[in-house]
C-alpha positions, -999 to 999 in steps of 0.1 A, spaced: 572 153 -66 574 131 -97 550 117 -120 571 97 -147 569 59 -151 596 35 -141 608 4 -154 627 -23 -135 647 -51 -144 621 -79 -143 602 -60 -169 575 -43 -144 565 -9 -154 550 14 -126 530 46 -133 501 65 -128 469 61 -152 471 86 -184 436 96 -176 401 86 -165 399 65 -201 422 38 -183 399 34 -155 393 -3 -169 430 -10 -167 429 0 -133 401 -23 -125 415 -54 -141 423 -60 -101 391 -56 -80 381 -45 -47 347 -36 -28 349 -1 -36 356 -2 -73 319 11 -82 328 46 -68 359 51 -89 340 68 -119 325 92 -97 352 100 -77 371 107 -110 344 130 -122 341 148 -87 378 152 -83 378 133 -51 401 112 -70 428 118 -96 443 99 -124 480 111 -111 470 95 -75 462 59 -95 491 38 -97 495 6 -116 523 -22 -119 524 -34 -152 542 -65 -171 531 -60 -206 491 -51 -205 489 -74 -171 480 -53 -142 500 -68 -112 494 -42 -85 474 -13 -84 472 19 -56 452 50 -55 448 78 -30 415 96 -19 403 129 -7 369 144 2 368 175 -20 381 189 -55 411 205 -49 419 188 -18 452 169 -7 455 132 -5 433 123 26 434 87 26 451 55 11 425 32 3 430 13 -27 461 -14 -25 459 -48 -45 482 -72 -54 475 -100 -80 466 -128 -64 481 -152 -88 516 -141 -82 540 -162 -61 540 -145 -27 577 -132 -27 571 -119 -57 539 -102 -52 550 -87 -19 584 -71 -38 563 -56 -65 537 -45 -38 564 -28 -19 580 -10 -50 549 2 -63 538 20 -27 572 36 -25 575 51 -60 536 62 -59 538 75 -25 570 96 -34 553 109 -66 518 118 -47 528 127 -12 551 160 -8 586 149 5 581 156 44 545 155 47 526 130 66 514 100 49 477 94 43 465 68 69 458 32 49 425 17 52 409 -10 38 372 -29 44 376 -68 46 354 -95 53 343 -99 88 358 -138 88 388 -130 71 413 -150 97 388 -182 92 395 -183 54 430 -197 45 431 -180 12 418 -147 22 439 -145 53 472 -153 35 464 -125 7 457 -99 31 486 -107 57 509 -105 25 496 -68 20 497 -60 54 536 -72 54 541 -49 26 525 -21 46 546 -30 74 579 -32 53 574 3 43 573 18 81 534 17 86 521 -1 116 485 -12 122 465 15 141 429 -3 148 405 -29 130 368 -18 130 335 -34 127 313 -20 100 275 -18 109 246 -14 88 205 -10 97 182 -19 70 148 -5 63 123 -26 84 147 -29 110 124 -17 142 137 15 158 135 15 196 108 38 210 120 66 229 123 57 267 114 96 279 145 94 299 160 118 277 150 152 258 167 163 224 174 195 208 192 202 175 230 209 180 231 249 180 265 258 163 299 245 160 309 258 194 279 240 212 292 206 198 329 212 201 324 219 237 304 185 243 330 165 221 360 175 239 351 157 273 338 128 251 375 127 235 391 128 270 377 96 278 375 80 243 378 44 235 382 52 199 417 42 185 419 73 162 410 97 192 435 79 217 463 85 188 456 121 186 459 124 226 489 104 224 505 124 198 501 155 221 472 172 208 449 186 238 413 174 234 399 207 227 418 208 196 412 171 186 376 178 187 378 211 165 403 189 139 376 164 140 349 189 135 364 210 108 377 180 88 345 159 88 315 174 101 316 210 84 317 193 51 284 174 51 258 188 31 228 171 47 206 192 71 223 200 108 192 199 119 197 159 124 221 169 146 211 160 183 222 170 219 205 148 245 197 163 278 178 154 312 143 164 312 137 196 336 173 205 339 184 205 303 220 191 315 235 178 284 240 139 286 256 133 250 247 139 214 245 121 180 256 132 145 234 115 117 244 126 83 251 120 47 283 114 35 296 113 1 283 76 -2 258 70 27 239 80 50 254 73 84 259 78 125 289 99 121 297 105 156 279 97 191 290 100 224 282 103 262 295 129 287 317 109 313 294 121 344 265 100 326 282 69 312 272 35 327 233 43 327 225 30 295 217 65 280 239 55 248 209 35 234 185 62 239 208 82 217 216 58 191 181 53 184 172 91 182 200 93 157 189 62 138 150 73 142 159 108 124 177 89 91 150 62 89 127 90 87 142 103 56 136 68 38 169 61 32 183 25 18 207 19 48 226 35 78 261 29 82 281 32 110 315 19 125 332 13 159 365 -3 169 366 -41 174 378 -34 209 347 -9 217 326 -36 232 300 -13 249 294 6 215 291 -26 194 266 -41 218 245 -6 217 246 -10 179 235 -44 182 207 -36 205 194 -10 181 193 -36 152 227 -27 132 244 -56 117 280 -62 111 285 -68 74 322 -63 73 354 -51 89 379 -27 80 416 -19 94 436 10 93 475 15 88 495 48 99 529 58 91 539 78 123 570 93 109 570 114 80 589 98 44 602 72 66 596 44 44 614 63 13 649 49 22 
């Protein structure tokens, strides 16, 4: 990997930040997660060497950054990629592609899988011509680098004061016992998932059990919030598992991290009971908000969130590179 700056004939310099003191330079372009950058740098979730800018003089033309979930971790996600909106579209796209390729070559080891790109976008982004045009230029740069769109997702939020549905008595709940207890329930849920990320894991040849283990180890195992919040739903009397919910606190928000109904019990409305249980657990902690997300195409889950008082406040879109290093030609 290389970290030196590069200059191009049109006077554009591509380089990483020299240190946290250049955060103001990086923030000359804007994105909804700018407020998290300072803490990310302080905690090691983001490194100056992962934060690149395209400059002409002191003018920022584009910026890009990767993120990880803990200090010392490898880059897990490409979550900042912004192009100066005042540039002509063709110039904007060209500079963006050069920055993307140059920074990727420096940050991601040769031959390694390129981290997924994720971006939060307005719910009505398709209806606003200016917003749509800017995003489609950005998406075009990603596709020119070999990426493809994986999924568009709804981002949802429950706010204090929103009523939590009362228990119906159809289900009982107990805390998740341990890793095996949850992974054993996640596995059959994974097999019939409507989630695009889960389906992509299975399509890659990863067995459902291994996909569930990977999900647990890479995400759930790192939550600092109490595992006593994690609940298994079961039928009264028999104790037969019906589903589960993982309420948690990630690095930024309280969230319904995962929820599922076992295939044998789908179509009976149990998802409402399970989501209400998870929401109630977090609401009892006097949290300022509860966040959740579901794929745009997962209509049953989106409807369940709506019935439980969650409102869509944003969308997210993800792009993936299927071939390591494919865009470096």
